[in-house]
C-alpha positions in Angstrom: 0.0 0.0 0.0 2.9 2.4 0.8 4.2 1.7 -2.6 1.0 2.5 -4.2 0.5 5.6 -2.0 4.0 6.7 -2.8 3.6 6.1 -6.4 0.2 7.8 -6.4 1.6 10.8 -4.6 4.6 11.0 -6.9 2.4 10.7 -9.9 0.0 13.3 -8.5 2.8 15.7 -7.9 4.2 15.3 -11.3 0.9 16.2 -12.9 0.0 19.1 -10.7 3.1 21.2 -11.5 2.3 21.8 -15.2 -1.3 22.5 -14.4 -0.4 24.9 -11.7 2.0 26.7 -13.9 -0.6 26.9 -16.6 -3.3 28.2 -14.2 -0.9 30.8 -12.8 0.0 32.0 -16.3 -3.7 32.3 -17.1 -4.5 34.2 -13.9 -1.5 36.5 -14.5 -2.7 37.1 -18.1 -6.2 38.0 -17.0 -4.9 40.2 -14.2 -2.6 42.1 -16.6 -5.2 42.6 -19.2 -7.7 43.6 -16.6 -5.3 46.1 -15.0 -4.1 47.5 -18.2 -6.3 50.5 -17.6 -4.2 51.8 -14.7 -0.9 50.2 -15.4 -0.6 52.1 -18.7 -1.1 56.0 -18.5 -4.3 57.1 -20.0 -4.0 58.3 -23.6 -0.4 57.0 -24.1 0.2 56.3 -27.7 -2.8 58.4 -28.8 -2.7 62.0 -30.2 -3.1 64.6 -27.5 -6.2 66.7 -27.9 -5.7 70.3 -28.9 -6.3 72.7 -26.0 -8.9 75.3 -26.4 -7.0 78.7 -26.2 -9.1 81.8 -26.8 -5.9 83.9 -27.4 -4.4 81.6 -30.0 -4.6 83.0 -33.6 -4.8 80.6 -36.5 -2.9 81.3 -39.7 -6.1 81.1 -41.7 -7.6 84.0 -39.7 -4.7 86.4 -40.1 -5.4 89.5 -42.4 -4.1 89.2 -46.0 -1.9 90.9 -47.0 -0.1 91.3 -43.7 0.3 94.9 -42.5 3.7 96.5 -43.2 6.2 96.3 -40.3 7.6 99.7 -41.1 4.2 101.5 -40.9 4.1 104.2 -38.3 7.8 104.0 -37.4 8.2 107.8 -37.7 5.4 108.2 -35.2 7.1 106.3 -32.4 9.0 108.3 -29.8 12.7 108.4 -30.6 12.2 107.2 -34.2 14.5 108.8 -36.7 12.7 110.8 -39.3 12.9 114.2 -41.0 12.7 117.1 -38.5 9.7 119.3 -39.0 10.5 122.7 -40.5 9.7 125.5 -38.1 7.2 128.0 -39.5 6.8 131.6 -38.5 3.4 133.1 -37.9 1.8 135.1 -40.7 3.3 138.6 -40.8 6.5 137.6 -38.9 9.6 138.6 -40.9 12.6 136.2 -41.2 14.4 138.1 -38.4 11.8 136.8 -36.0 10.9 140.3 -34.6 8.3 142.8 -35.8 8.0 146.5 -35.2 4.8 148.5 -34.9 3.8 152.1 -34.3 0.8 153.4 -32.4 -1.4 156.5 -32.7 0.2 159.9 -32.6 -0.4 161.8 -29.3 -0.4 165.6 -29.0 0.5 168.0 -26.2 1.2 171.7 -26.5 2.6 171.5 -30.0 4.6 168.4 -29.2 3.9 165.1 -30.8 4.8 161.6 -29.7 4.1 158.1 -30.8 4.8 154.7 -29.1 7.0 152.2 -30.9 7.0 148.5 -30.1 9.2 145.5 -30.9 7.8 142.1 -30.5 9.5 138.7 -30.7 7.1 136.8 -33.1 9.6 133.9 -33.7 10.3 130.8 -31.7 13.7 131.7 -30.3 14.9 134.3 -27.8 16.1 137.6 -29.4 18.7 139.9 -27.9 17.7 143.6 -28.0 19.8 146.5 -27.0 20.1 150.2 -27.9 17.6 152.3 -29.9 15.3 151.8 -32.8 16.2 153.0 -36.3 13.9 155.8 -37.5 13.9 157.8 -40.7 11.4 160.4 -42.0 10.3 159.8 -45.7 8.8 162.1 -48.3 5.8 161.1 -50.4 8.1 159.3 -52.9 9.6 157.2 -50.0 12.9 159.0 -50.1 14.6 159.9 -46.8 14.3 163.5 -45.5 17.1 165.5 -43.7 15.4 165.3 -40.3 17.8 164.8 -37.4 17.1 161.7 -35.2 18.5 161.9 -31.7 18.5 159.2 -29.0 17.5 160.7 -25.7 14.8 162.4 -23.7 12.2 164.8 -24.9 9.3 166.9 -23.6 7.1 163.8 -24.0 9.3 161.2 -22.2 12.5 160.5 -20.4 15.2 158.2 -21.8 16.7 155.9 -19.2 19.4 154.7 -21.6 19.9 151.4 -23.4 19.7 148.1 -21.5 20.3 144.7 -23.0 17.1 142.5 -23.0 16.8 138.9 -24.0 13.4 139.0 -25.5 11.5 135.7 -25.2 9.0 134.6 -27.9 5.9 136.7 -27.5 7.5 139.4 -25.4 7.6 143.1 -26.3 9.9 146.1 -25.7 8.9 149.7 -26.3 10.3 153.1 -27.2 8.9 156.6 -27.4 9.4 158.8 -30.5 8.7 162.6 -30.1 9.0 165.7 -32.2 7.8 169.4 -32.3 5.1 170.0 -34.8 3.9 173.7 -34.8 4.0 176.1 -37.7 5.7 178.7 -35.5 8.3 176.3 -34.1 11.0 177.3 -36.6 12.1 175.5 -39.8 10.0 172.5 -40.2 10.0 169.7 -42.8 6.9 168.1 -44.0 7.2 164.4 -43.9 4.8 161.8 -45.4 5.8 158.7 -43.4 8.2 157.2 -40.9 10.4 154.2 -41.5 10.9 152.1 -38.3 13.3 149.2 -37.8 14.4 147.3 -34.7 18.0 148.5 -35.1 20.1 150.1 -37.8 20.8 147.7 -40.7 17.6 145.7 -40.2 14.6 145.7 -42.5 12.1 148.4 -41.5 8.4 149.0 -41.9 6.9 152.2 -43.3 4.1 153.9 -41.4 2.2 156.9 -42.9 1.8 160.1 -41.0 -1.8 161.4 -41.0 -2.8 165.0 -40.4 -1.2 168.2 -41.8 0.4 169.4 -38.5 1.5 165.9 -37.5 3.6 165.8 -40.7 5.6 168.9 -39.7 8.8 167.7 -38.2 11.7 169.6 -36.6 13.8 166.8 -35.2 13.0 163.3 -33.8 13.9 162.2 -30.3 13.6 158.6 -29.2 14.1 156.6 -26.0 15.9 153.2 -25.9 14.1 149.9 -26.1 12.7 149.0 -22.7 10.5 146.3 -21.3 8.5 148.8 -19.2 6.2 151.6 -20.4 7.9 153.9 -23.0 
């Protein structure tokens, strides 16, 4: 009986091993296939979905033709471009200053008129000394009327003072003369030519009124920022 039992046991053992190995392999195969869902990362080997990005611009939605890269370069701060040409206001001469003459004032046979010099340009203008004044006849030719810098019955000359005239600022002078028929030898003038200084381009202002046009000599104060 022992021999049979031993033989049976040995035979049983020899048959169970292959079966057990086969069963184990099957179980492992089922386990691996069943767990493939979380042993392998989801989506591995598959194309990734395109994320939805509201700020992404597709090539088929770009404008055609594309805008020029150089457009508006001159408008950017610091961009190199042609400098704008400064322009002077209408009526402003190339010198950047303009002279003017007011109304003639009368007092006891004396006449006086206010002169002004205004910086109509865009840069400071240095002013010093006296205006340039000449009496003209009806043909525009100069008359032999003396022109003196200094005080008169109508105003006191405080002497010349250098002034750096900023754009828009004005300096003034007072021009005076005697204009009475009994005042001596008088010359009848038709106009006055006024310039900011000798050698500069002047403007011509007509003299109106018969006795205003009678001139003995002209006296003028220096250019000043205060009242003439």
